[in-house]
GUKE-70076 format. One record per atom (N, C-alpha, C, O): residue number from 1; residue in one letter; atom name; z, x, y. Coordinates in Angstrom, 3 decimals. Layout:
REM residues N
NUM | a | CA | Z | X | Y
...
***
This chain:
REM residues 70
1 | x | N | -21.293 | 137.248 | 110.979
1 | x | CA | -21.073 | 136.536 | 111.949
1 | x | C | -19.470 | 136.272 | 112.795
1 | x | O | -19.331 | 135.975 | 113.981
2 | x | N | -18.768 | 136.412 | 112.134
2 | x | CA | -17.169 | 136.248 | 112.365
2 | x | C | -16.898 | 137.875 | 113.323
2 | x | O | -15.973 | 137.991 | 114.127
3 | x | N | -17.877 | 138.976 | 113.028
3 | x | CA | -17.695 | 140.407 | 113.946
3 | x | C | -17.945 | 139.924 | 115.075
3 | x | O | -17.036 | 139.862 | 115.903
4 | x | N | -19.598 | 139.339 | 115.465
4 | x | CA | -20.139 | 139.084 | 116.544
4 | x | C | -19.095 | 137.942 | 117.371
4 | x | O | -19.057 | 138.032 | 118.599
5 | x | N | -18.204 | 136.809 | 116.643
5 | x | CA | -17.122 | 135.951 | 117.527
5 | x | C | -16.018 | 137.554 | 117.522
5 | x | O | -15.546 | 137.274 | 118.624
6 | x | N | -15.816 | 137.935 | 117.422
6 | x | CA | -14.555 | 138.621 | 117.359
6 | x | C | -15.153 | 139.738 | 118.781
6 | x | O | -14.221 | 140.265 | 119.388
7 | x | N | -15.929 | 139.931 | 119.061
7 | x | CA | -16.677 | 141.239 | 120.021
7 | x | C | -16.863 | 140.211 | 121.114
7 | x | O | -16.479 | 140.631 | 122.205
8 | x | N | -17.374 | 138.911 | 121.125
8 | x | CA | -17.302 | 137.744 | 122.501
8 | x | C | -16.302 | 137.621 | 122.625
8 | x | O | -16.061 | 137.845 | 123.811
9 | x | N | -15.055 | 137.271 | 121.883
9 | x | CA | -13.578 | 137.488 | 122.258
9 | x | C | -12.903 | 138.058 | 122.713
9 | x | O | -11.998 | 137.797 | 123.505
10 | x | N | -13.312 | 139.114 | 122.188
10 | x | CA | -12.722 | 140.805 | 122.792
10 | x | C | -13.132 | 140.657 | 124.305
10 | x | O | -12.303 | 140.528 | 125.207
11 | x | N | -14.495 | 140.690 | 124.493
11 | x | CA | -14.964 | 140.407 | 126.171
11 | x | C | -14.429 | 139.654 | 126.736
11 | x | O | -13.728 | 140.017 | 127.681
12 | x | N | -14.550 | 138.120 | 126.349
12 | x | CA | -13.606 | 136.704 | 127.103
12 | x | C | -11.876 | 137.832 | 127.430
12 | x | O | -11.421 | 137.921 | 128.571
13 | x | N | -11.426 | 138.302 | 126.625
13 | x | CA | -10.173 | 139.103 | 126.994
13 | x | C | -10.341 | 140.438 | 128.119
13 | x | O | -9.703 | 140.655 | 129.150
14 | x | N | -11.108 | 140.977 | 127.683
14 | x | CA | -11.591 | 141.994 | 128.752
14 | x | C | -11.217 | 140.957 | 130.006
14 | x | O | -10.082 | 140.805 | 130.455
15 | x | N | -12.344 | 140.322 | 130.441
15 | x | CA | -13.109 | 139.969 | 132.058
15 | x | C | -12.096 | 138.915 | 132.255
15 | x | O | -12.096 | 138.656 | 133.459
16 | x | N | -10.944 | 137.942 | 131.426
16 | x | CA | -9.842 | 137.352 | 131.918
16 | x | C | -8.221 | 137.864 | 131.403
16 | x | O | -7.397 | 137.118 | 130.874
17 | x | N | -8.036 | 139.238 | 131.695
17 | x | CA | -6.949 | 139.353 | 130.925
17 | x | C | -5.606 | 138.841 | 131.734
17 | x | O | -4.428 | 139.083 | 131.468
18 | x | N | -6.023 | 138.250 | 132.540
18 | x | CA | -4.306 | 137.176 | 133.514
18 | x | C | -3.837 | 135.893 | 132.212
18 | x | O | -2.766 | 135.512 | 131.739
19 | x | N | -5.274 | 135.541 | 132.003
19 | x | CA | -5.247 | 134.456 | 131.134
19 | x | C | -4.880 | 134.323 | 129.645
19 | x | O | -4.074 | 133.655 | 128.998
20 | x | N | -5.822 | 135.247 | 129.384
20 | x | CA | -6.508 | 135.337 | 127.849
20 | x | C | -4.875 | 135.921 | 127.143
20 | x | O | -4.283 | 136.846 | 127.699
21 | x | N | -4.467 | 135.437 | 126.248
21 | x | CA | -2.992 | 135.926 | 125.766
21 | x | C | -3.422 | 136.447 | 124.285
21 | x | O | -2.855 | 137.393 | 123.739
22 | x | N | -4.397 | 135.780 | 123.756
22 | x | CA | -4.552 | 136.286 | 122.164
22 | x | C | -5.946 | 135.584 | 121.892
22 | x | O | -6.477 | 134.643 | 122.482
23 | x | N | -6.461 | 136.501 | 120.583
23 | x | CA | -8.569 | 135.900 | 120.871
23 | x | C | -7.956 | 136.123 | 119.355
23 | x | O | -6.950 | 136.827 | 119.266
24 | x | N | -8.579 | 135.493 | 118.041
24 | x | CA | -8.988 | 135.733 | 116.944
24 | x | C | -9.838 | 134.393 | 116.351
24 | x | O | -10.181 | 133.350 | 116.908
25 | x | N | -9.960 | 134.725 | 115.434
25 | x | CA | -11.202 | 134.210 | 114.769
25 | x | C | -10.912 | 134.057 | 113.084
25 | x | O | -10.850 | 134.842 | 112.138
26 | x | N | -10.783 | 132.708 | 113.259
26 | x | CA | -10.207 | 132.028 | 111.932
26 | x | C | -11.275 | 132.209 | 110.286
26 | x | O | -12.388 | 132.727 | 110.196
27 | x | N | -10.539 | 131.654 | 109.308
27 | x | CA | -11.276 | 131.771 | 108.294
27 | x | C | -12.489 | 131.202 | 108.231
27 | x | O | -13.267 | 131.568 | 107.349
28 | x | N | -12.822 | 130.301 | 109.071
28 | x | CA | -13.645 | 129.763 | 108.678
28 | x | C | -15.017 | 130.065 | 110.131
28 | x | O | -15.989 | 129.366 | 110.417
29 | x | N | -14.612 | 131.145 | 110.652
29 | x | CA | -15.706 | 131.444 | 112.006
29 | x | C | -15.679 | 130.570 | 113.210
29 | x | O | -16.583 | 130.333 | 114.011
30 | x | N | -14.131 | 130.029 | 113.161
30 | x | CA | -14.079 | 129.800 | 114.825
30 | x | C | -13.278 | 130.552 | 115.440
30 | x | O | -12.235 | 130.991 | 114.956
31 | x | N | -13.862 | 130.854 | 117.020
31 | x | CA | -13.177 | 131.528 | 117.815
31 | x | C | -11.871 | 130.705 | 118.431
31 | x | O | -11.950 | 129.477 | 118.443
32 | x | N | -10.936 | 131.204 | 118.829
32 | x | CA | -9.933 | 130.726 | 118.970
32 | x | C | -8.926 | 131.472 | 120.500
32 | x | O | -8.251 | 132.492 | 120.358
33 | x | N | -9.006 | 130.882 | 121.565
33 | x | CA | -9.041 | 132.160 | 122.687
33 | x | C | -7.852 | 131.105 | 123.103
33 | x | O | -8.159 | 129.946 | 123.383
34 | x | N | -6.207 | 131.629 | 123.143
34 | x | CA | -5.320 | 131.007 | 123.118
34 | x | C | -4.797 | 131.531 | 124.684
34 | x | O | -4.517 | 132.728 | 124.759
35 | x | N | -4.694 | 130.943 | 125.568
35 | x | CA | -4.549 | 131.389 | 127.249
35 | x | C | -3.282 | 130.378 | 128.130
35 | x | O | -2.926 | 129.215 | 127.943
36 | x | N | -2.961 | 131.131 | 128.853
36 | x | CA | -1.981 | 130.488 | 129.829
36 | x | C | -2.181 | 129.568 | 130.050
36 | x | O | -3.364 | 129.379 | 130.336
37 | x | N | -1.252 | 128.331 | 130.096
37 | x | CA | -1.545 | 127.446 | 131.160
37 | x | C | -2.267 | 127.376 | 132.166
37 | x | O | -3.000 | 126.407 | 132.362
38 | x | N | -2.160 | 128.661 | 133.190
38 | x | CA | -2.649 | 127.924 | 134.559
38 | x | C | -4.070 | 128.933 | 134.592
38 | x | O | -4.600 | 129.391 | 135.604
39 | x | N | -4.480 | 129.113 | 133.243
39 | x | CA | -6.174 | 129.703 | 133.135
39 | x | C | -6.557 | 128.675 | 132.257
39 | x | O | -7.272 | 129.137 | 131.368
40 | x | N | -6.393 | 127.626 | 132.164
40 | x | CA | -7.482 | 126.430 | 131.408
40 | x | C | -8.862 | 125.957 | 132.493
40 | x | O | -9.966 | 125.603 | 132.082
41 | x | N | -8.467 | 126.061 | 133.880
41 | x | CA | -9.791 | 126.095 | 134.853
41 | x | C | -10.680 | 127.018 | 134.460
41 | x | O | -11.793 | 127.005 | 133.934
42 | x | N | -9.963 | 127.778 | 134.822
42 | x | CA | -10.274 | 129.883 | 134.994
42 | x | C | -11.401 | 130.100 | 133.773
42 | x | O | -12.504 | 130.557 | 134.072
43 | x | N | -11.021 | 129.689 | 132.125
43 | x | CA | -11.035 | 130.047 | 131.463
43 | x | C | -12.585 | 128.963 | 131.018
43 | x | O | -13.668 | 129.258 | 130.514
44 | x | N | -12.067 | 127.824 | 131.440
44 | x | CA | -13.275 | 127.029 | 130.925
44 | x | C | -14.213 | 126.793 | 132.124
44 | x | O | -15.198 | 126.059 | 132.207
45 | x | N | -13.726 | 127.492 | 132.899
45 | x | CA | -15.462 | 127.755 | 134.034
45 | x | C | -16.581 | 129.346 | 133.914
45 | x | O | -17.633 | 129.834 | 134.326
46 | x | N | -15.453 | 129.589 | 133.074
46 | x | CA | -15.988 | 131.479 | 132.105
46 | x | C | -17.203 | 130.939 | 131.273
46 | x | O | -18.409 | 131.112 | 131.446
47 | x | N | -16.362 | 130.069 | 130.094
47 | x | CA | -16.930 | 129.993 | 129.293
47 | x | C | -18.879 | 129.213 | 129.294
47 | x | O | -19.950 | 129.450 | 128.736
48 | x | N | -18.222 | 128.073 | 130.470
48 | x | CA | -19.166 | 127.355 | 130.900
48 | x | C | -20.553 | 127.960 | 131.356
48 | x | O | -21.732 | 127.741 | 131.079
49 | x | N | -19.773 | 128.936 | 132.292
49 | x | CA | -20.670 | 129.409 | 133.528
49 | x | C | -21.275 | 130.661 | 133.544
49 | x | O | -22.295 | 131.035 | 134.123
50 | x | N | -20.359 | 131.356 | 132.698
50 | x | CA | -20.568 | 132.862 | 132.524
50 | x | C | -21.768 | 133.238 | 131.824
50 | x | O | -21.883 | 132.776 | 130.689
51 | x | N | -22.892 | 134.147 | 132.361
51 | x | CA | -24.427 | 134.117 | 131.784
51 | x | C | -24.370 | 134.838 | 130.501
51 | x | O | -25.516 | 135.034 | 130.098
52 | x | N | -23.427 | 135.330 | 129.667
52 | x | CA | -23.032 | 135.577 | 128.374
52 | x | C | -22.670 | 134.754 | 127.881
52 | x | O | -23.221 | 134.968 | 126.801
53 | x | N | -22.052 | 133.732 | 127.712
53 | x | CA | -21.164 | 132.396 | 127.272
53 | x | C | -21.960 | 131.524 | 127.565
53 | x | O | -22.516 | 131.441 | 126.470
54 | x | N | -22.731 | 130.408 | 128.519
54 | x | CA | -23.059 | 129.386 | 128.874
54 | x | C | -22.498 | 128.478 | 127.642
54 | x | O | -23.488 | 128.391 | 126.915
55 | x | N | -21.670 | 127.913 | 127.154
55 | x | CA | -21.595 | 126.822 | 126.726
55 | x | C | -21.540 | 125.341 | 127.228
55 | x | O | -21.348 | 124.891 | 128.358
56 | x | N | -21.756 | 124.758 | 126.092
56 | x | CA | -22.064 | 123.550 | 126.262
56 | x | C | -21.180 | 122.232 | 125.579
56 | x | O | -21.234 | 121.048 | 125.913
57 | x | N | -20.552 | 122.716 | 124.764
57 | x | CA | -19.647 | 121.765 | 124.395
57 | x | C | -18.289 | 122.458 | 123.665
57 | x | O | -18.311 | 123.573 | 123.143
58 | x | N | -17.185 | 121.641 | 123.726
58 | x | CA | -15.563 | 122.230 | 123.200
58 | x | C | -15.445 | 121.024 | 122.459
58 | x | O | -15.412 | 119.836 | 122.780
59 | x | N | -15.374 | 121.817 | 121.071
59 | x | CA | -14.804 | 120.929 | 119.867
59 | x | C | -13.066 | 120.472 | 119.511
59 | x | O | -12.773 | 119.683 | 118.613
60 | x | N | -12.102 | 121.114 | 120.370
60 | x | CA | -10.712 | 121.279 | 120.170
60 | x | C | -10.084 | 121.905 | 121.389
60 | x | O | -10.322 | 123.047 | 121.785
61 | x | N | -9.063 | 120.842 | 122.074
61 | x | CA | -8.386 | 121.689 | 123.052
61 | x | C | -6.979 | 121.350 | 122.553
61 | x | O | -6.709 | 120.167 | 122.756
62 | x | N | -6.275 | 121.855 | 122.124
62 | x | CA | -4.683 | 121.682 | 121.988
62 | x | C | -3.849 | 122.647 | 122.831
62 | x | O | -4.333 | 123.586 | 123.462
63 | x | N | -2.449 | 122.306 | 122.782
63 | x | CA | -1.711 | 122.571 | 123.433
63 | x | C | 0.062 | 122.290 | 123.075
63 | x | O | 0.347 | 121.297 | 122.406
64 | x | N | 1.014 | 123.087 | 123.494
64 | x | CA | 2.089 | 123.511 | 123.002
64 | x | C | 2.973 | 123.680 | 123.693
64 | x | O | 2.819 | 124.586 | 124.511
65 | x | N | 4.213 | 122.974 | 123.716
65 | x | CA | 5.188 | 123.523 | 124.415
65 | x | C | 6.270 | 123.682 | 123.570
65 | x | O | 6.394 | 123.083 | 122.501
66 | x | N | 7.385 | 124.809 | 124.220
66 | x | CA | 7.973 | 126.147 | 123.324
66 | x | C | 8.892 | 125.640 | 124.739
66 | x | O | 8.498 | 125.917 | 125.872
67 | x | N | 10.662 | 124.559 | 124.376
67 | x | CA | 11.319 | 124.662 | 125.471
67 | x | C | 12.156 | 125.569 | 125.738
67 | x | O | 12.736 | 125.747 | 126.809
68 | x | N | 12.270 | 126.377 | 124.434
68 | x | CA | 13.423 | 127.539 | 124.164
68 | x | C | 12.692 | 129.133 | 124.834
68 | x | O | 13.220 | 130.231 | 124.660
69 | x | N | 11.272 | 128.880 | 125.672
69 | x | CA | 10.683 | 129.985 | 126.193
69 | x | C | 10.978 | 130.327 | 127.398
69 | x | O | 10.453 | 131.299 | 127.942
70 | x | N | 11.958 | 129.480 | 128.033
70 | x | CA | 12.017 | 129.837 | 128.803
70 | x | C | 13.276 | 129.640 | 129.170
70 | x | O | 13.673 | 130.052 | 130.260
***
């Protein structure tokens, strides 16, 4: 399962390289896709509408502010 999630995450990263910053699979076999803030809509649309994805629900969405980054 973990390998399939990692493969799909890598595919998402290849399809949306402008927005995807990091893809990882947690120890609990959860796919995490870290994206640039400008990519929220394009990535969500991709996950919902792409023929290989067709996600129907999202369980968590988090955000983090890093003031020293700019």
